[in-house]
Backbone as CSV, one residue per row, in Angstrom:
resi,resn,N_x,N_y,N_z,CA_x,CA_y,CA_z,C_x,C_y,C_z
1,UNK,24.500,-18.618,14.470,23.690,-19.285,13.478,23.838,-18.543,12.145
2,UNK,23.937,-19.275,11.081,24.163,-18.697,9.753,23.016,-17.800,9.300
3,UNK,21.780,-18.164,9.584,20.628,-17.357,9.177,20.646,-15.976,9.798
4,UNK,21.157,-15.840,11.002,21.220,-14.543,11.662,22.156,-13.605,10.911
5,UNK,23.203,-14.116,10.334,24.124,-13.307,9.549,23.530,-12.951,8.198
6,UNK,22.711,-13.817,7.661,22.106,-13.612,6.348,21.130,-12.439,6.351
7,UNK,20.341,-12.296,7.376,19.314,-11.260,7.408,19.898,-9.860,7.234
8,UNK,20.916,-9.452,7.996,21.473,-8.112,7.774,22.018,-7.931,6.359
9,UNK,22.589,-8.985,5.758,23.099,-8.886,4.401,21.970,-8.589,3.423
10,UNK,20.811,-9.147,3.640,19.658,-8.881,2.783,19.299,-7.405,2.850
11,UNK,19.309,-6.815,4.031,18.982,-5.404,4.180,20.025,-4.524,3.496
12,UNK,21.292,-4.917,3.561,22.343,-4.141,2.893,22.175,-4.197,1.376
13,UNK,21.894,-5.367,0.847,21.694,-5.518,-0.603,20.462,-4.734,-1.042
14,UNK,19.393,-4.841,-0.288,18.177,-4.101,-0.611,18.452,-2.600,-0.597
15,UNK,19.156,-2.128,0.410,19.488,-0.713,0.515,20.322,-0.221,-0.658
16,UNK,21.303,-1.025,-1.054,22.137,-0.658,-2.201,21.294,-0.568,-3.466
17,UNK,20.352,-1.483,-3.616,19.488,-1.463,-4.794,18.557,-0.254,-4.784
18,UNK,18.034,0.093,-3.625,17.186,1.280,-3.518,17.978,2.509,-3.955
19,UNK,19.201,2.632,-3.449,20.032,3.789,-3.788,20.374,3.800,-5.273
20,UNK,20.725,2.651,-5.813,21.084,2.555,-7.234,19.927,3.005,-8.121
21,UNK,18.735,2.533,-7.828,17.561,2.904,-8.617,17.231,4.374,-8.422
22,UNK,17.296,4.841,-7.178,17.003,6.245,-6.891,17.939,7.154,-7.668
23,UNK,19.217,6.829,-7.655,20.193,7.659,-8.345,20.030,7.576,-9.864
24,UNK,19.705,6.399,-10.386,19.483,6.238,-11.826,18.296,7.076,-12.295
25,UNK,17.334,7.254,-11.409,16.150,8.059,-11.729,16.358,9.536,-11.391
26,UNK,17.560,9.883,-10.925,17.904,11.257,-10.562,16.940,11.835,-9.516
27,UNK,16.688,11.028,-8.486,15.788,11.418,-7.390,16.626,11.559,-6.121
28,UNK,16.441,12.643,-5.403,17.170,12.849,-4.154,16.522,12.028,-3.033
29,UNK,17.252,11.874,-1.948,16.675,11.204,-0.787,15.457,11.973,-0.285
30,UNK,15.539,13.276,-0.343,14.418,14.113,0.108,13.179,13.887,-0.759
31,UNK,13.381,13.807,-2.075,12.255,13.582,-2.987,11.634,12.200,-2.756
32,UNK,12.490,11.200,-2.602,11.985,9.851,-2.347,11.238,9.805,-1.024
33,UNK,11.799,10.437,-0.021,11.162,10.462,1.297,9.767,11.080,1.211
34,UNK,9.655,12.147,0.455,8.353,12.798,0.304,7.359,11.881,-0.400
35,UNK,7.830,11.153,-1.426,6.945,10.256,-2.168,6.443,9.095,-1.321
36,UNK,7.269,8.625,-0.389,6.867,7.477,0.435,6.415,7.895,1.830
37,UNK,6.326,9.205,2.030,5.836,9.752,3.304,6.693,9.309,4.498
38,UNK,8.007,9.363,4.286,8.979,9.044,5.340,10.006,10.161,5.385
39,UNK,10.853,10.172,6.385,11.866,11.214,6.504,13.081,10.873,5.629
40,UNK,13.811,11.908,5.175,15.053,11.659,4.434,16.057,10.855,5.266
41,UNK,16.056,11.087,6.574,16.941,10.326,7.460,16.636,8.828,7.356
42,UNK,15.363,8.472,7.347,14.968,7.071,7.256,15.371,6.476,5.911
43,UNK,15.224,7.252,4.840,15.652,6.784,3.517,17.148,6.475,3.545
44,UNK,17.928,7.352,4.162,19.370,7.113,4.283,19.682,5.851,5.066
45,UNK,18.941,5.626,6.133,19.137,4.399,6.919,18.806,3.166,6.090
46,UNK,17.719,3.225,5.329,17.362,2.113,4.442,18.493,1.841,3.460
47,UNK,19.000,2.892,2.842,20.032,2.723,1.816,21.318,2.151,2.385
48,UNK,21.600,2.391,3.627,22.800,1.839,4.264,22.544,0.480,4.913
49,UNK,21.317,-0.018,4.806,20.988,-1.317,5.390,20.912,-1.291,6.895
50,UNK,20.689,-0.102,7.459,20.686,0.060,8.914,19.280,0.056,9.501
51,UNK,18.276,-0.019,8.661,16.908,0.105,9.154,16.106,-1.133,8.793
52,UNK,15.392,-1.622,9.759,14.475,-2.752,9.544,13.077,-2.280,9.876
53,UNK,12.679,-1.237,9.204,11.402,-0.569,9.470,10.244,-1.509,9.165
54,UNK,9.332,-1.591,10.102,8.113,-2.362,9.864,7.108,-1.445,9.214
55,UNK,6.312,-1.997,8.356,5.315,-1.193,7.689,3.985,-1.934,7.712
56,UNK,2.949,-1.193,7.495,1.649,-1.817,7.359,1.103,-1.437,6.000
57,UNK,0.406,-2.331,5.401,-0.177,-2.101,4.078,-1.669,-1.887,4.262
58,UNK,-2.142,-0.742,3.818,-3.564,-0.428,3.920,-4.150,-0.300,2.531
59,UNK,-5.291,-0.900,2.334,-5.970,-0.792,1.031,-6.783,0.458,0.959
């Protein structure tokens, strides 16, 4: 199904954009990880489009 192929592409594009912005702001993966309370490993997975981490939003 075409939609199944589309979803991973969205994660790859999102990851590339995260990395592009992070690098433009001169922020390391470690610094970003600390700011979002996640591990640097997870940030790397996000940037490579390999992670579909679920999150919860708390007010």
